[in-house]
N, C-alpha and C positions, 0 to 999 in steps of 0.2 A: 504494500500500500504506500509506504514511504517513497519507494522508487517511482511509482506511478505519479505521485504528487510532485516529486522533483521534476519529472519529465513534463508534466502538465505546466508547471510553473515556468520551466525553460521555454516551452513552446509559446506560452502566453507572453513572456518577456520579449522573445524574438518577434512575435506577431505585433506587439505594441510598437516596437522600434520600427518595423516596416510600415505599419499603418500611419505613423507620424509623417512619413514621406508623402503620403497621399495629400493632394491639395497644395503641397509646398513645391514640389517639382513635378510638373506634368510629364506623363509618359515614362516614368522611371521603371515601370514594370517591363518595358521593352529593352532595357539596358542589359548588358552582359555583367550582371552583378549576382553574386552567390552568397547566401547567408548559410553558414555551416555551424554545426554544433561541435565539430572536432577542433582541437587546438591548431593553431597555425603551424606548429612544429610537426604535427601529424600529417598535414596536407602538403607542405612545401619545404624543400631544403632551404636553410638560411640564405644561401647564395642567390636564390631566386626572389627574395623578399626585399622590398624597399618600403620602409616605414616612414610615413609622412609625419614629421614632428617639427614644431617651430624652433627648437633648439639646435637642429642640425646645422653644421657648417656647409653642407652640400646644398646647392641651389638647384632645384629641378628646372630643366629647360625644355626637355622633350620626354615623351614616354617611350620606354623600351618594351616592345611586345613580348620579350622573353622574361619579363619581370612581373611580379605580382605586387601591386601597390596596396598598402594597408592604411585605412583611415580609422582612427578611433578604437583600436583594439585595446588600448590602455587608456584610462581616463585620468587626466591631470586635473586635480582640484587645486585651488590656491595654496593649500597646505602641502601639496606634493608637486611643486613646480619641477619640470624636467624629468619626471618619472618615466614617461613614455620613451624619451631619448635614452635614458639610462638602461631601461629594460631592453630596448632594441640593440644597444651596444652589447649588453650581457649575453643576449641570445645569438649574436653574430649576424644580425640582419643588416642589410644596407639601410641607409636613411637619407632623407632629403627634406628640404622645406620648400614651400611654394615661393616663387620669386617676388613676393609682395614688396620687400624693401628695395628691389631693383627699380621700382616705378613710383612707390608711394612711401609716405611716413604715416604712422598710426599714432593717435593720441593715447591708445591703450596697448596692452600686451598683444602680440601677434598670434595668440592662441584663438582659434576659431572653432565653431561647432562643427560636428561631423557633417551636418547638412550643408553648411557654408562651404566647406572644403569640397564636398561632392559637387555642389553647384558650380564652383570655380572650375573644377576639372571639366564638367560638362560644357560650360561656356568656352573654355579653352579649346576643347575638341571641335566645337562648332565654328569658332571664329579664328582659331590658330593664333590668337593674340592674348598673351597673359595680361597685358595692361587692360584690355577691354573686359576680359573675363573677371578680373579682380574688381574693377570699377563697377561692373553690373551687380556684383554679389555682396560686397562688404557693406554691412549696415551703417547708416549715418552715425550711430552712437559710438562707433569705433574711431571716428575722427579721421577719416581717410583724406590725405592731402597729397597733391602731386609733389614728387621729389624735385627739388630745385637744383 
């Protein structure tokens, strides 16, 4: 009974995460996105994984079709700044950050929600312009300004 309850809870949590995308990003169900219950290490070797995290010194410029890009597998709360980056390093994953500071300055931290990162990527794939993709996505409360 406990195992069934855990499985139901896991399914519910995944379903809630997916349903939050509805209405926020149109057509997301047609994207090549996979939600899995297995751990990342069970699915892919570390050499194929690129973890997107704000603290990385590597700036993402293009996507490599041979890599798996991970958004939001670890959650950084204000009390755990840099946790995703540290865990990515410890697991031997590649890592990169979006090129936000190549085009803009932000009044707040460069940490974005999973949905915002996903939307920036979607907009980049459609426009082939990081500048346009970032400008279209970052909320005004982040204080986005053109880099001088």
